[in-house]
SENUBA-92046 format. One record per residue: x, y, z of N, C-alpha, C in turn; residue in three letters. Coordinates in steps of 0.1 Angstrom, whole numbers, plus 5000, padded with zeros to 4 digits. Layout:
<sites>
   n.x   n.y   n.z  ca.x  ca.y  ca.z   c.x   c.y   c.z  romar
     X     Y     Z     X     Y     Z     X     Y     Z    Ala
...
</sites>
This chain:
<sites>
   n.x   n.y   n.z  ca.x  ca.y  ca.z   c.x   c.y   c.z  romar
  5079  4948  4908  5076  4958  4918  5087  4956  4929    Met
  5092  4968  4933  5102  4968  4943  5095  4970  4957    Lys
  5097  4961  4966  5091  4962  4979  5102  4963  4990    Val
  5101  4974  4997  5110  4977  5008  5102  4975  5021    Leu
  5107  4967  5030  5099  4965  5043  5109  4966  5054    Met
  5105  4974  5065  5114  4975  5076  5105  4976  5089    Arg
  5112  4972  5100  5105  4974  5113  5112  4985  5121    Gly
  5104  4993  5127  5109  5004  5135  5105  5001  5150    Val
  5115  5000  5158  5114  4996  5172  5109  4982  5174    His
  5111  4973  5164  5107  4959  5165  5115  4952  5154    Leu
  5116  4939  5156  5122  4930  5147  5112  4923  5139    Glu
  5113  4923  5125  5104  4917  5116  5106  4902  5116    Leu
  5096  4894  5119  5096  4880  5118  5093  4876  5104    Ser
  5096  4864  5101  5093  4859  5087  5078  4858  5085    Asp
  5070  4854  5096  5056  4854  5094  5050  4867  5092    Ser
  5055  4877  5099  5051  4891  5097  5054  4896  5083    Leu
  5065  4893  5078  5069  4897  5064  5060  4890  5054    Arg
  5057  4877  5056  5049  4869  5047  5034  4875  5047    Asp
  5030  4878  5059  5016  4883  5061  5015  4897  5053    Tyr
  5025  4906  5055  5024  4918  5048  5025  4917  5033    Ala
  5033  4907  5028  5034  4905  5014  5020  4900  5009    Thr
  5015  4890  5015  5002  4884  5011  4990  4893  5012    Gln
  4989  4901  5022  4977  4909  5025  4979  4923  5022    His
  4990  4928  5018  4992  4942  5014  4997  4944  5000    Leu
  5008  4937  4997  5014  4939  4984  5006  4932  4973    Val
  5003  4919  4974  4996  4912  4964  4982  4917  4960    Glu
  4974  4922  4970  4961  4927  4966  4962  4940  4957    Pro
  4972  4948  4960  4972  4961  4952  4980  4959  4939    Ile
  4987  4948  4937  4995  4946  4925  4986  4944  4913    Ser
  4974  4940  4915  4965  4938  4903  4960  4951  4897    Lys
  4961  4962  4905  4957  4975  4900  4968  4983  4893    Phe
  4981  4978  4894  4992  4986  4890  4996  4981  4876    Ile
  4997  4990  4866  5001  4987  4853  5016  4984  4851    Asp
  5024  4994  4855  5038  4993  4853  5045  4986  4866    Asp
  5044  4973  4866  5048  4966  4878  5063  4968  4882    Asp
  5072  4969  4871  5086  4969  4874  5091  4983  4880    Glu
  5084  4994  4876  5088  5007  4880  5082  5011  4893    Ala
  5073  5004  4898  5065  5007  4910  5074  5003  4923    Thr
  5073  5012  4933  5080  5010  4945  5071  5011  4957    Glu
  5071  5001  4966  5062  5001  4978  5072  5000  4990    Ile
  5070  5010  4999  5078  5010  5011  5069  5008  5023    Glu
  5071  4998  5030  5063  4994  5042  5071  4996  5055    Ile
  5066  5004  5064  5072  5005  5077  5063  5000  5088    Ser
  5067  4990  5095  5059  4985  5106  5065  4990  5119    Leu
  5057  4997  5127  5062  5005  5138  5055  5001  5151    Val
  5063  5000  5161  5058  4999  5175  5060  5012  5182    Asp
  5050  5021  5182  5051  5035  5186  5056  5036  5200    Val
  5049  5029  5210  5053  5031  5224  5062  5020  5229    Asn
  5067  5012  5221  5076  5001  5226  5069  4992  5236    Gly
  5075  4988  5246  5069  4978  5255  5058  4983  5265    Pro
  5055  4996  5264  5044  5002  5272  5031  4996  5269    Lys
  5029  4991  5257  5016  4986  5253  5006  4996  5248    Gly
  4994  4992  5246  4983  5001  5241  4982  5000  5226    Gly
  4973  5008  5221  4970  5007  5207  4980  5016  5200    Arg
  4991  5009  5197  5003  5017  5192  5010  5010  5181    Asp
  5004  5000  5174  5011  4993  5163  5007  5001  5150    Gln
  5017  5005  5142  5014  5013  5130  5019  5006  5118    Glu
  5012  5007  5107  5016  5003  5094  5016  5015  5085    Cys
  5028  5019  5080  5029  5031  5072  5034  5026  5058    Arg
  5026  5030  5048  5029  5025  5034  5030  5037  5025    Val
  5041  5037  5017  5043  5047  5006  5044  5040  4993    Asn
  5036  5044  4983  5036  5038  4970  5040  5049  4960    Val
  5050  5045  4952  5054  5054  4941  5052  5047  4928    Arg
  5044  5053  4919  5041  5047  4906  5045  5058  4896    Met
  5051  5054  4885  5055  5063  4874  5042  5071  4869    Pro
  5043  5084  4868  5032  5092  4863  5021  5095  4873    Gly
  5023  5091  4886  5013  5094  4896  5019  5101  4908    Phe
  5011  5108  4915  5016  5114  4928  5018  5102  4938    Ala
  5027  5104  4947  5030  5093  4957  5018  5092  4966    Gly
  5016  5080  4970  5004  5077  4979  5010  5073  4993    Ile
  5005  5079  5003  5010  5076  5017  4998  5072  5026    His
  4999  5061  5032  4988  5056  5041  4994  5053  5055    Ile
  4988  5057  5065  4992  5053  5079  4980  5048  5086    Thr
  4981  5036  5092  4970  5030  5100  4975  5025  5113    Glu
  4967  5026  5123  4971  5022  5137  4961  5011  5141    Thr
  4967  5001  5148  4958  4990  5153  4964  4984  5166    Gly
  4956  4975  5172  4960  4968  5184  4972  4959  5181    Glu
  4972  4953  5170  4983  4944  5166  4988  4949  5152    Thr
  5000  4944  5148  5005  4948  5135  4996  4942  5124    Leu
  4991  4930  5126  4983  4923  5117  4970  4931  5114    Phe
  4964  4937  5124  4952  4945  5123  4956  4958  5115    Gln
  4967  4964  5119  4972  4976  5112  4974  4974  5097    Ala
  4980  4962  5094  4983  4959  5080  4969  4957  5072    Ile
  4960  4951  5078  4946  4949  5072  4940  4962  5069    Asp
  4940  4971  5079  4934  4984  5078  4941  4993  5067    Leu
  4954  4992  5066  4962  4999  5056  4959  4993  5042    Ala
  4957  4980  5041  4954  4974  5028  4941  4979  5023    Arg
  4931  4980  5032  4917  4984  5027  4918  4998  5022    Asp
  4925  5007  5029  4926  5021  5025  4934  5022  5012    Arg
  4945  5015  5012  4954  5016  5000  4948  5010  4988    Leu
  4941  4999  4989  4934  4993  4978  4924  5003  4972    Glu
  4916  5010  4980  4907  5020  4975  4914  5032  4969    Asn
  4924  5036  4975  4931  5048  4970  4938  5045  4956    Thr
  4945  5034  4955  4952  5030  4943  4942  5028  4932    Val
  4931  5021  4935  4921  5018  4925  4915  5031  4920    Lys
  4912  5041  4929  4906  5053  4925  4916  5062  4917    Arg
  4928  5062  4921  4939  5070  4914  4941  5064  4899    Thr
  4942  5051  4898  4944  5045  4885  4932  5047  4876    Val
  4920  5046  4882  4908  5048  4874  4906  5062  4869    Gln
  4910  5072  4877  4909  5086  4873  4919  5088  4861    Lys
  4931  5082  4862  4940  5084  4851  4935  5078  4838    Arg
  4929  5066  4839  4923  5059  4827  4912  5067  4821    Arg
  4903  5073  4830  4892  5081  4825  4897  5094  4818    Glu
  4907  5100  4824  4913  5112  4818  4920  5110  4805    Ala
  4926  5098  4804  4933  5095  4791  4923  5091  4780    Ser
  4911  5087  4783  4902  5083  4773  4893  5095  4769    Ser
  4894  5106  4776  4885  5117  4772  4891  5123  4759    Gln
  4882  5127  4750  4886  5133  4738  4886  5122  4727    Gly
  4885  5110  4730  4885  5099  4720  4871  5096  4717    Leu
  4868  5092  4704  4855  5088  4701  4850  5076  4709    Pro
  4837  5076  4711  4831  5066  4720  4834  5051  4716    Glu
  4835  5049  4703  4838  5035  4698  4853  5031  4700    Asp
  4861  5041  4703  4876  5037  4704  4879  5035  4719    Val
  4872  5040  4728  4874  5038  4742  4873  5024  4746    Arg
  4882  5019  4755  4881  5005  4760  4877  5004  4774    Ser
</sites>
């Protein structure tokens, strides 16, 4: 899986990179069949800069072969909170998308052949 991570209006620390990898990339990798051809782009954004407020965003784009692209944007008080919110939505979306594809591909097969 190809993972692209960048910070917009902020510098990514190693701890932030590790957190995003552990809490965003790893949980959804179990749902993805073709791991090598999948690309995940993560943008961590400080929308208002030093002004403060609820302005930390996590934007995620997932491209899997044979599927439409998935785009998730979540905002939180901190980047860690935004990453967690994005993970929850992304996990549900990827799981639902992959499940629909599997159900569609098994239609038309005899009941005893479906897995």
